[in-house]
N, C-alpha and C positions, 0 to 999 in steps of 0.2 A: 813291519808288517802291519803292526796295529795302527801306526800313524797312517800308510797308505790306505787301510780300512777306513779311517774317521776321515780322510779327505774325501775320498768316493762317497761316503755316506753324506758328507755335506753337500758334495755336487748334484746327488739324487735330490736331496731335500729341496734345493735351489730350482731343481727342474721340475720339480711337483709344483713349488710355490708360483713358479712362473706360468704353467699351463694351468694349473687348476684356479688361480684366483687373479687371473687378469681379467676382470669383470667390472664394469662402471656399475654405480647406483647412485640413487637420487634421493632426495630430502635434506631436512635440514642437519646440518654439519653437526658432529657429535663427537667428542673425544672422553673416554674414560678416564678418570684419575683417582687412585685408590689409597687409601692409607688407614690405620687401624682403627680409626673413630668414625669414616665415613668413606665412601665409594663417591665421589663426584664427577659427574658427566658434563663438561665445559665445552665450548664452542671453541675456533681458533681465534675470536675476535675479542679475546680478552688481553690483547698485547696493547703496551705502550706503544706511541707513534715510534716510527722505527723498526718494529717488531724483533727487536732485540733481546726484549726483557717481557715480561707479565703484568699485565696492570691487577688481574685477580692471582692473588699470591696464596700459595698452601701454607697454612700456618699450624703443621703437627694436626692433632686431633680436633684443633678447632676447626680445621677444613679452610676452605676458601674464604678470602676476604679482599676487599678492595684495598690496594696497597696504601692509600691515603688514610683508610682508617685503622691499619694495624698498629697496635701500641707497642713495636718495637722495632727493629732494624730486621728487614726480611728482603729479600730479593729471590726474584726466579728468573732464571736465564731462558730464553726459548730454543727451540729446536734449531732455528736458524743461526743463533749463536753457537750452539755446538757444531754445528757445520762447516762453520765458515772459521771459528779461532781453536776447533781443537786440532792438536798437532801431533804429528807420529811419534815424538820422544817423550812428551809430558802426558797424553792422553786426554782424558776428560777434565784432569785436574789444570791443565792450562787454561781451558774456558771458564772453568769455576773462576780462577783468579783475577777474572773480569770485576769480580765483586772485591773492591779494596780491604775486605776483611780478612780475603784468603790469600795466601800465599802458597804457590806451588814449592815444595819442599824440595821435592825429588824429581829426577826424569829417569827414563831407562827402566830398570828391575821395576821399580815400585813406584807408585802413584800417591805417593803421600801430600798433606796439606797442613798447613798450619791455620787456625783462626782466630784472629787477634793475637798471634803468638805462642798459641798454644797446639803442640801436634795433635794430629789425628790422620788414621790410616782408613783404608777401604772398609775395614772390620766394622768400623762405626758408622759407616753410611746405612742409610734407608731405602728400601724399593718400595714404592709406593705404599707409605708408610710402615712399612715393616723391618725392624732392626736387624743387623747382622746377617745378612743374605749375599753379600759380596766378599769376594778375597781383597788382599791388598796391594796384588801386582797387577799389571796389565789389565784392569779393567775394561772390557769391550764397551762401547758407546753405541752401536749402531742401532740398538733396540729403545734407546732414549729419546724421549719427545721433549721434557724438560728438566730441569734441576732448582730445586730451592733451596737457598741457605738462610738458616735463621744464626744470627751472630750471638755468639756468647752463650753461656749455660740455658738449657731450655728443656731440661728433663720433665718440668711438670707439664708440658705443652706436646710429649710426645710419647709414645710406647715405650718401655724399660727395654732399655738395653743392656747386653751383656758387656759389650765392649762400649764402656762410657764413653760417649760424644760430649765432653766436658766444655769444649771451646765453642761448640754450635752445631747444629743439626744440618747435614747436605740429606736430601731427600730427593732421588732421581725417579721420576714418573715416566712409566713405560708407554708407547707408540699404542694408540688403538685406532681401530679402524673410522674412517670418515665417511659420511653419508654419498659423498661423490667417487667414492673408491680412490685406490692409487695402486700403481704397478711401475716400480721404479728399478734400473739396472745401473750401478755403478762400477766403473773399472777405474783404478788409480796407480800411478805410480809414486813410491812414498820415499824416494831417496834411496841411495844404492844401488841392489838389485829387488828391492821389495815392492811386492805387488799385493794390491787387494781388490777381489772381486766381491760384491755385494748385491743383494737384492731386497727389496722392500714391497710387498706386495698387502694389500688389503680390501675387503668390501664389506657392507652391510646389506642385511637381507631381512624376510618377516616382515609382518603388518608394522607400520611406522619406523622400520628400519631396527625394530627391536634388538636383532642380534648383530655382531661384529666379528669378524676375524681379521686379524693381522699376523703376518710373518716376515722375520727378518732372517737373512744369515748373511755371515760374512766369511771370507777366507783372507788371511794376511800370510804371505809367505817370502822369504829370501833374506838376504843380507841386508841392514840397515845402513843408513849414512855413517855409521861409525864402523870403520874397519875390524872386521873380527866378532862383529857381533850379528845374531841372527835371530829372527823371531817368526815363529810358525803359530798362527792361531787361528780356529774355528770356533764359530760361535752361531748358535741359532736361538731364537726365541718365537713362540707362540702366544699371541693374547686374544683370550677371549672375552667378549663383555656382553650384557643384556640389558635393558633398562626397560621399564614400564613404568605409571604411573605409581606403584606401590613398591617398586624393587629396584635396587642396582646390584649388578654382579661383575666381578672381572678376574679372570685367571689369567695368571701370567707363568708359563713355562719357559725355561731357559737352559742351556745347556753349552758349555766352552771346553775347549781343550788347547793348552799352551805349551809350545816348548822353546823356552828362550834361552839361548846360548849367549854367553860371552857379554850378559848384561851388565850395563854401568851401576856405580853404585857411590856410596859415600867413602871418601878418603880421610883418613885421620892422621894424627901429626903427634909425633912423640915428643918427649923433652929434651931432646937433640935438636930439635927445629928451633931457632932462635928469631927466626924471619922468616915470613910466609914465602913458599917459593913461587915462583911466576907460575901461573897457569898453563899446563902443557897443551898439546896439540889436543883439541876436543874430538878428532876426527879418530883417534885411536882409543884401544881401549887399554887399562893397566891391571889385567888378569888373565889367566890363562884362557884362551876361546876356548875352550873345554870345559870348562864350569857352566853348568846349566839349572834350570828352573823347569820342571814338566809336572804340570798339573791338570787336574778336572774340576769343573764345577758343576753342580746339578742346583737348579733354584726354580721354588715353586713360590709363588705368592697369590692368595686367595683373598677377596675383599666380598664381602656382602652386607647390603643394608635394606632391611624390610620396614616400611612404612605401617606401623599399628593403628595411627589415627593422626589427625593434622597436626597433632603436637606432640608424637611420640615416634620415636625410629627405634628399633633394635638393630646392632650390628654384631657380625660374626667375621673374623679374618684368623688367618693361619699363614704360616710360611715353613718353608724349609730348605735347608742349604746343606748340601754335602761338598767338601771340598777334600780332594784325594791329592795330597802334595806328595807324589812318590818319587819323585824325581828332585834330587837338589845335592848338589856339590857346588858350594859358593863361598866367597869369603872378599874382603875388600882390603887393599893396600894400607899399611901405616907408614907413613915417612918416616925415617929416622935421623935425616941431617938436612942441612940448608943446599945440598946438591940435588936433591931429588931421588936418593936412594931410598927405596923401601923393602916392608917385608910383606907377605901375604901369607896369610893362613887359610887353607880351603877345608872346609867341614862338609860331613854329609848328614841331613839331619833329615830323614823321610818323617812327614807327618798326614795325617789326617783329623777332620774333624766333622761332626753332625749336629746341627742347632734345628729343634723343633720348635715353634712358637704358635701359640694360640691366643686371641683377645677376643672379648664379647663385653656386652654393656648397652646402655641406654642413653640417647640422645635425645634433648625434648625443648619445648619453650613453655613459658609462662609470664604472664604480666602481674608485677606488684605497682597497682596505681599505673603511671604512665612509663615505668620503667620494664624494657621487655629483658626476660631473662634468657639466655640459651646456655642451656647445662651438657654435660658430660657424666655420665658415673661409669665407669669401665673397670674392669680385672684383665690381667693377662698372665701367661705363664711360658718361660722358656725352658727347654731341656738342653742341656750341651754335652758332649763327650768329645774329649780331645786326646791323641794320640801322637806320642812324639817318642824318637829314640835316637841317640848318636849311634851312628853303625860303626862298632868299633871292628867291623870283619872286613871293611873297607881299606885298600891301600895295604895289604899286608898283613891287617890286625893293627894298624897304626891309628885307624879313625879318623886321621886328617893328613894334609899335606902341606908343606911349609917351602916357600921360594923367596927370591930376591929377585929385585928388579931397580928398574932407574925411569924416572918419569920424563927424560929428555932423550932417551936412548932408545933402539929397539929392543923390544923384548920377546924371548921365546922359551917356553917350556915344555916338555915333553909331555905328551897326551897320558892318561890314565884311562881305565877301562871304566865304564858306568857301571858304580854299583847297582845292586838289586836287595831290597830289604825292607822287612814290613816293619813298621813302627809298634813297639807295646804301648799299652795302655798307660796312661800318664795323669790324667785328669777328667772328672767330671763335674758337672755343677747343673742346679735347679734354682730358679731366680722367678720369684713370684711379685708382681706389681699392682697395685691399686690406683685411680685416677679419680679426682673429684676436680672439675672445671666449669667456673659459670662465669660467663660474659654479660653484662649488664650494659644497654644501651638507653640513651637517655636525649633530650631536648633536641628531638628530631633528628636521633643516630649523631649528632656531633659530639657527644661524650660517650667514652667507652671504655669500661672497665672491667678488666678479666682477674678474676682470683682463683688459683689453683693451688691444690696440695696433693702430692704425689708420694707415695711410700712402695718401699720393697725389701724385700728381704732375699738373700744370698747365702746357698750352701755350696761351698766347692769340696769335693774329696780329691786328694791327691794320691799319686800311686804309690805310696807308704800308708795308704789310709788316714792320715790326717786330714782334721776337718779345718778349713776357714769358713766362718759364718760371720755375716755384717748384715745390717739392716738401718734403715734410713727413711726420714721424712723431710720433705723438701718442700717449700712453698715458691708460688710464682703472684708476683703483682705486677698487674701492667694499666697503664692510663692513656688515653689518647684524646685529643678535645682538636676537633674541627674550627679553627679561627675563621675560615672561610672555605669556600671550596677548593682554594689553590693552597691553602697553607694549615699543617697540622703539626702539633707540638706534642710529644710522647716523652713517656718515662716509664722505666720498668725496674723491679729487682727479681733476681732469678737465681735459684740455686740449683746446684746439683750434687751428687754425691755416688761414686760409683762402688763397683764390687770387687775392687782391689785388681792390682794391674803386674802382667807377667814381666819380668825383667827378658828383652828380646833377646832373640837367639842369632848367633852368628854376627854380631857387632863388637866382640871383643870383650863383653862383660866377664869375669870371674864367676859372679853370682846369677848368670844367664840360667832363665828357667823357674827362679825364686819368684814368689807372689809376694809383692809390696802391699801394704795395707791400703784400702780405700781411702781416696783422698778427695776432701770437700772443695767444692768450686762454688763462689758467689760473684754476682755482678750486679753494679748499679750503671744505669745507662739514661740519659738523657737527649732527646734530638728533635730536629725540626725537618718536616718533607714541604718542600716548595715547588709548585709546578708554576713555570713561567711558558705560556703559549704549548709548545709541543715537546717540552723538556722538562724532566723530573731531577731536582736537587734533595739528598739527603744529607745532613750535617749531624754528627753525631760524637759526643764524650762518652765516654765509658771508664769504669773501674774493673777489673777483674782479681780476685785474691784466689789462690789455690795451694793445698799443701804440696810441697815442692818435691820431685824426684827428680836428684840429679847425678850426675858422675862423679863419683869420689876415688882417689889413688889411695890405696891401703896397702901397706906392704909391697909396693911397685907395681900393684894390678888394680886395673879398673873396676869399680864397684857402679852399680846403680843404687841410692840409696834413697830414702824419703828424709828429709832433713830441713825444718822449718818451713817458710810459706815465700811463694811466689807472688810478685803483684805486677800487673799488666794494666796499665792505664794510658789513655791516649783520645786521639780524634780520627774522625773519617771525613771524607767527602765523598760520595756517590753522585754518579748520573747517568742518565739514559734518557734517550728521545732523538730528535730530530732538532740538530742545529740549525738546520735551514732545509728548504725543502728536499734537496737531493744529498744532504747530509745525515747518515744516521750514526749514531755516538753512544759508545758506553766504556765504563771506566770508573776512576776515581784514583784517591791517592790515602794513605793514612800514615801517622805519627804512631809512633809505639814507645813507651818505656817502659822496660821488662826488667825486674831487679828483684833480687832475692832477698829475705829477711834481713841478710847484713848490709843491704844497700848495693851489693855487687852485681853489675851488669848479667842480664843471662845469656850464656853462650849462643853464637848464631842470630840474635835478636836485632835485626836493623831498626832503626828508629825510623828511618824513612822508607816507603815504598809507594807505587804506584803504577798504574796501567792505563792507556787508552787503547781501545780498538773503535776504528772508523770505517765506514764503506761510503763511498762516493758514487753517486748515479748520475752519471752525465745525458745517458739515454737508458730507456727501458730494458734495452738488451744488454748493455756494458755496465758494469760494476768495478770499481776499484777498491781493494781492501788493504788496510793499513794497520800495525799496531806496533806501540812501542811499552815496552816492560821495564822497570827502573827499581831496583834494589839498593839500597845505601848501605854505606859501611858498616862495620861492625867489628867484633871481636872473638875468638876462641880461645880455648885452652886457658880458661879464666882470666881474659885479660892479654896473656902473653904473646899472641898473634893477631895482628890487625888483618882484616879481610876488605879489601878494597871494593867501592861502589860498583855499579856496572850499569849500562843501558843497553838493551837488545831490541832490534828492530826487525819486522815481518813485513812483506812487501807483496800484492798479488792481485790478480784482476780474475772477474767470472764474465763470462758471454754467454748469453743465450740466443740459441738459432734452432733450425730444424734441419734434421735429415732425413731426406725421402718421407716429408711429412710426419716424422717422430721428432717431437721436443726435446732437446739436448742442452744441457748445459755444461759449458767447460769452465774448469777451474785451475788456475796456476796459481802457487804459491810460493816464495822463498823465503825459509824462516830464517833468523839470524843472518841477514843480507849484507852485514858487513864481513861476515867470517870471524866474529871476536871469540877470542878465547877468553873464559873468567871463571872464575870460581863464584858458586852460588852456596850462600850460607843457609844451614838449616836451624831454625828458631829452637833451642833448648838443646843444641848440640854442638859438639866440637868437629864433628865431621863435615867436611865441604863436600860438593857435588862438583863435576864439571859441567858447564852449560853444554847444551847440543850444538852441534857442528851446522854449518850454513847446510840446508837441506832445501831440496827442489821438490815439490809435490805438484802432479798433474793429475787430474781426475775428470772424468766426464759421466755424466748422470743421466741415464735417458728414460723419457716419461712415456712406458710402454702403452 
C-alpha cells in the first residue's frame, strides 16, 4: 500500500511539473553550480570540443577554473556524457569511469568506485560542493548536470567530509533552469521488463531572468536483465536558484525511494578454492530473489554567496541528508571449492542515518605587486547520527539465514517473510573543520600557485558511550605553468586525514561495525596538459601512500584491520575532444602498481585499465555510440587466485526527428554486446563481481 501511494505521488508530481512549467523563457543562458565555497552560475558554452567534458572545471572551494590553468588532475564530465554512457547496471559510476583515474568497482546493488586504486562509496560524494548527501546504493542521476573528479587526496580543497574521500573527490552538480527553458519527457526500456518514465522541466523568470525553477522526476519499475532481480525507484528533485549583481543562491531538494530485490553483489572465495572457477552465467543471480534493500533518502543542499564589495564575498551553505534503510535482508555467496559450490548467509541490518552540515566564510582577492591573490577563509560543521541493529527477532530468532548453492546449477531457496524492525541507537558524531586557501597568479596568469591548509576535529560516541576523538592538519601545495596557450605543466602535493572508518556490514567480517583508526593519505603528482586542435591530452604520474586497511584471517575468521602502509603509484593518459569533425571522443588508460608495506600486491588491483567512449555523427540527425572498457588481470586472496583480464564492448545509435512537430530523440544501446561472462575485480578486496549481461536499452526523449 505504501509503495502504491509513493508511485501515485510521483505520478502527480510529474503531472504538475508538465502542466505548470512547460513555459519557454528568453535571455542569456544561465546554469547554477554551487559548492561550499561559492555558488557559480555558468553558461553551457564552457564545454570542450565534442561536448563530453567541461572546459571550466569545478575545483572544490576554489570554484571554477579553466582546465588548462588547474594545477592538478581534474575532469568534469558533461550532461551529454551522463546521458550517453550511464548504464542500467552500473548507474552513474559507469559514466564516471570514462575518467581513467576511476574504476567502477561494483554494479547492481552498490555503485562503488575506486580512484587510483582506493575504494570510495557514494557516501563520500559531494552534491553542489556539500559532502555526505548521497547513499551508496543505486544513486539516482536524472537530476545531475555534470560531475567533476579531482584525482588523489584533495581534502584541502573541499569541505570537510565525514566519510573521507581519500582517493579523490567526486562532486555532482545539479541541473538548474536555463534561460531558454526546457520541458522533456523520457520513456525508456531498460532490459528485462524494466521501464523508466521521467520528466525534466524548467524555466527562468523575473527581471533579467533572476529566478530559476527546475524539476525532475523519474520512475523505474520492473525486472532487470538479470533473472530474479527487480528494481523499483522513484526520484524527485526541485532546484531553485537566483542571481543578481550582488548575490547568488541555489536550493536543491531531493527525495528518492528504492526497493531493490535480488540485487547482485560481490562473491568471495574460501581457502578450499585453489583455482578460480570460470565466470558463470551473468544473466542469473546467485542469492535468493527474496533478498532485498528498501530505503528512502531526503536531501537538501543550500548555497548562497553575497557580494560585500568588489574584492570580498561572504558565503553560507547548508546540507541535510536523511537515509532510512528500513528494509535489508541481504548477503553474498562464498564459494567453497573449485566446482562452484557456495554457502550464503543472509542477515537483517535495518539502519538509518542523519547528517546536518553548515559552512560559512569569506572569499576575496588582493594584489601584492603584480601577483594577484584569491583567498578563502572558512569553517564548517557536521552533526551525524547513525542507528543500526542486527535484528535477532528475524527468522524465528536466529537473526540470519544460511543456504547453499552452485554457480553452474539452478538454485532455489524457499522465501521468508520480510522482517520489520526499528534500529537502535549506535553512533553519533560531530566534525568541525577550517580552511585556508590562497591561489596566487603571476606572469600574466601563466604561473599559478595554490597553498592550502585544512584542519578538523572529530568526536564519535559509540552505543556503549565510548569515545573516539581525532584531529588533523593537512597541507596542499599545487603549481601550474602555462608554457604556451596549448601546453601546461603542473605538480602538486596533497594530504588527507580521515575521521576513522567503520568495518563494513554484511561482507563477512568478524569485526563488522568496529571503528578503525583514521588513516593518513599523501599524494605527489606531476603532469602535463596538451591541446592539439580540438583535442586535450593529459599525462600524469602519481604516487599515493595510505595507512593500510586489509583483510586478515585470524582464528579462521576474516577481520578488517589496519596494518602497515599501502603504496599506489602509476601513470595516466586522459583525452577528450573531437578527433575529427564528426568524431567525439573521451577516455584514457591507467597503469597502477599497488602494494602493501611488505611489497605484496593489493588484492584486486589490476595493473592496467582503460576505456574509450566515442560518438560518430555522419549527419546532424544520426549518431553512432560506442564504448570499450578494459580491466587487466590481477589476483585475489593474497595472490592465491588469478583473475583474468576482460574487455567489454557497448554499441548503439541515436536519431533525432520530429513527431507531429514535437522534437524527439530515439536512443538504442546494447551493453556488453558480445554477451561475455566475466569476473570483475575490485581494488583492495578479494571479492569479485560478475559483469552485467548483454542488455538492450531503448529510449525516446520528447522536447515538449
